[in-house]
C-alpha positions as CSV (number, residue, x, y, z in Angstrom):
1,M,-15.5,45.2,-10.3
2,S,-16.7,44.9,-13.9
3,A,-20.2,44.0,-14.8
4,P,-20.7,40.3,-15.7
5,R,-20.8,39.5,-19.4
6,S,-24.1,38.1,-20.7
7,G,-22.6,34.5,-20.9
8,D,-21.2,34.6,-17.3
9,R,-23.4,32.9,-14.8
10,G,-22.5,31.8,-11.3
11,A,-22.7,28.1,-10.3
12,T,-26.0,28.6,-8.7
13,E,-27.5,30.2,-11.8
14,R,-26.3,27.2,-13.8
15,G,-28.2,24.9,-11.4
16,A,-25.3,23.7,-9.3
17,I,-26.7,22.7,-5.8
18,V,-23.5,21.4,-4.3
19,R,-20.2,23.2,-4.2
20,L,-17.2,20.9,-4.9
21,D,-14.4,21.0,-2.4
22,T,-11.7,20.1,-4.9
23,A,-8.9,19.6,-2.3
24,N,-11.1,17.1,-0.4
25,Y,-12.1,15.4,-3.7
26,Q,-8.4,15.0,-4.7
27,R,-7.5,13.7,-1.3
28,V,-10.3,11.1,-1.3
29,L,-9.4,10.1,-4.9
30,G,-5.8,9.7,-3.8
31,D,-6.8,7.7,-0.7
32,E,-8.8,5.3,-3.0
33,L,-5.9,4.9,-5.4
34,R,-3.5,4.2,-2.5
35,R,-6.0,1.7,-0.9
36,L,-6.3,-0.2,-4.2
37,R,-2.5,-0.4,-4.7
38,K,-1.9,-1.5,-1.1
39,Q,-4.8,-4.0,-1.3
40,R,-2.9,-5.7,-4.1
41,G,0.3,-5.7,-2.0
42,W,2.1,-3.4,-4.5
43,T,4.6,-0.7,-4.0
44,R,4.4,2.5,-6.0
45,R,7.3,1.0,-8.1
46,D,5.2,-2.1,-8.8
47,L,2.3,0.0,-10.0
48,N,4.7,2.2,-12.0
49,R,6.0,-0.8,-13.9
50,R,2.4,-1.7,-14.9
51,L,1.7,1.7,-16.4
52,Q,1.7,2.4,-20.1
53,S,3.3,5.8,-19.8
54,D,6.3,7.0,-17.9
55,I,5.2,8.5,-14.6
56,S,7.7,9.2,-11.8
57,L,7.3,7.6,-8.4
58,Q,7.0,11.2,-7.0
59,T,4.1,11.9,-9.3
60,L,2.3,8.7,-8.2
61,A,2.9,9.7,-4.6
62,T,1.4,13.2,-5.2
63,Y,-1.7,11.6,-6.8
64,E,-2.1,9.3,-3.8
65,L,-1.7,12.2,-1.4
66,G,-4.2,14.3,-3.3
67,T,-1.7,17.1,-3.8
68,R,-1.7,16.9,-7.6
69,Q,-4.6,16.8,-10.0
70,C,-4.8,13.7,-12.2
71,S,-6.1,14.0,-15.8
72,V,-8.9,11.7,-16.8
73,V,-6.7,9.9,-19.2
74,R,-4.0,9.4,-16.5
75,L,-6.6,8.2,-14.0
76,V,-8.0,5.6,-16.5
77,E,-4.4,4.4,-17.1
78,I,-3.8,4.0,-13.4
79,C,-7.2,2.2,-12.9
80,L,-6.4,-0.2,-15.8
81,A,-3.0,-0.9,-14.3
82,L,-4.7,-1.6,-10.9
83,E,-7.3,-3.8,-12.7
84,E,-10.0,-1.5,-11.5
85,V,-13.0,-0.2,-13.4
86,P,-12.6,3.6,-13.5
87,H,-16.3,4.4,-13.0
88,E,-16.5,2.1,-10.0
89,L,-13.5,3.9,-8.4
90,M,-15.2,7.3,-9.1
91,A,-18.5,6.0,-7.6
92,R,-16.7,5.2,-4.4
93,V,-14.9,8.6,-4.4
94,H,-18.3,10.3,-5.0
95,Q,-19.9,8.4,-2.2
96,R,-17.2,9.3,0.2
97,V,-17.1,13.0,-0.8
98,F,-20.9,13.6,-1.0
99,S,-22.3,11.2,1.6
100,D,-23.2,12.4,5.0
101,S,-23.1,8.7,6.2
102,P,-20.8,8.1,9.1
103,V,-20.3,4.4,8.1
104,G,-16.7,3.4,8.4
105,R,-15.9,6.2,10.9
106,I,-14.6,5.9,14.4
107,R,-15.5,8.4,17.1
108,I,-12.8,9.3,19.6
109,D,-12.6,11.5,22.7
110,L,-9.5,13.7,22.2
111,R,-9.1,14.3,25.9
112,K,-8.8,10.6,26.6
113,V,-6.4,10.1,23.7
114,A,-4.3,13.0,25.0
115,R,-4.1,11.4,28.5
116,D,-3.1,8.0,27.2
117,T,0.6,7.0,27.9
118,R,1.2,4.2,25.4
119,P,4.5,5.1,23.6
120,E,3.3,3.8,20.2
121,L,0.4,6.3,20.3
122,L,2.7,9.3,20.7
123,P,1.9,10.8,17.3
124,L,-1.9,10.4,17.9
125,R,-1.5,11.9,21.4
126,R,0.4,14.9,20.0
127,W,-2.3,15.4,17.4
128,A,-5.1,15.1,20.0
129,K,-3.4,17.7,22.2
130,G,-2.9,20.0,19.2
131,K,-6.6,19.7,18.3
132,L,-7.7,20.4,21.9
133,S,-5.4,23.5,22.1
134,E,-6.8,24.9,18.8
135,G,-9.9,26.0,20.6
136,N,-7.9,28.4,22.9
137,G,-10.6,28.2,25.6
138,I,-13.5,28.5,23.1
139,H,-16.1,25.8,23.7
140,Q,-15.6,23.0,21.3
141,T,-16.4,19.3,21.4
142,A,-13.6,16.9,22.3
143,D,-15.3,14.2,20.3
144,V,-14.1,13.8,16.7
145,S,-15.0,11.2,14.1
146,L,-12.2,9.8,11.9
147,D,-12.7,8.1,8.6
148,I,-10.7,5.1,7.5
149,S,-8.2,7.2,5.5
150,A,-7.4,9.3,8.6
151,L,-7.1,6.2,10.6
152,E,-4.7,4.7,8.0
153,R,-2.5,7.7,8.0
154,M,-2.4,7.9,11.8
155,A,-1.6,4.2,11.9
156,E,1.3,4.8,9.6
157,L,2.6,7.6,11.8
158,C,2.3,5.3,14.9
159,G,4.0,2.4,13.1
160,L,1.0,0.2,13.4
161,E,-1.4,-1.6,11.1
162,T,-4.8,0.2,10.9
163,V,-6.6,-2.6,12.7
164,E,-4.0,-2.5,15.5
165,L,-4.6,1.3,16.0
166,I,-8.4,0.8,16.0
167,A,-8.0,-2.0,18.6
168,R,-5.8,0.2,20.8
169,L,-8.2,3.1,20.5
170,R,-11.0,0.8,21.6
171,T,-9.1,-0.2,24.7
172,I,-8.7,3.4,25.8
173,S,-11.8,3.3,28.1
174,G,-14.6,4.1,25.7
175,V,-12.4,6.3,23.5
176,A,-13.4,4.8,20.2
177,E,-16.8,3.6,19.2
178,A,-18.4,3.2,15.8
179,A,-20.2,6.3,14.7
180,E,-23.9,6.0,14.6
């Protein structure tokens, strides 16, 4: 290992207090972009038609999934097409990434979800069983807290609207409750 150059300083030495989880930040940014598009009732194709530059539908999908980084200029272009103020979008992303607040989260008991027999909840049941088996006998809590983006994705897998999934979770005897 070579000695650090005089200009090289670690993030802590530069005063950074919080480490950025870039994968999570991209995922949350993508969730927000997707939420805005769906809120307007637009498909990716609809959004694509409103963009100034030529972006493939696949590229838009990877931005929404958080699997591809979006340049600042491209992000502003997408925000303008969505009629969204870029700094307001970024403020929401920042709040979601750096807030410890459980607001907008649903707490579920994986054991109860795994035992439920509703056919429409099969993808959720499989996920719950998988999470429970990850512990391999090691003590772990069966309670998990899901944010709205996780609930939206799970609802899609179950072929339900998000509000329908939440309602079904709440009917599973105390499975879902608002996080405190």
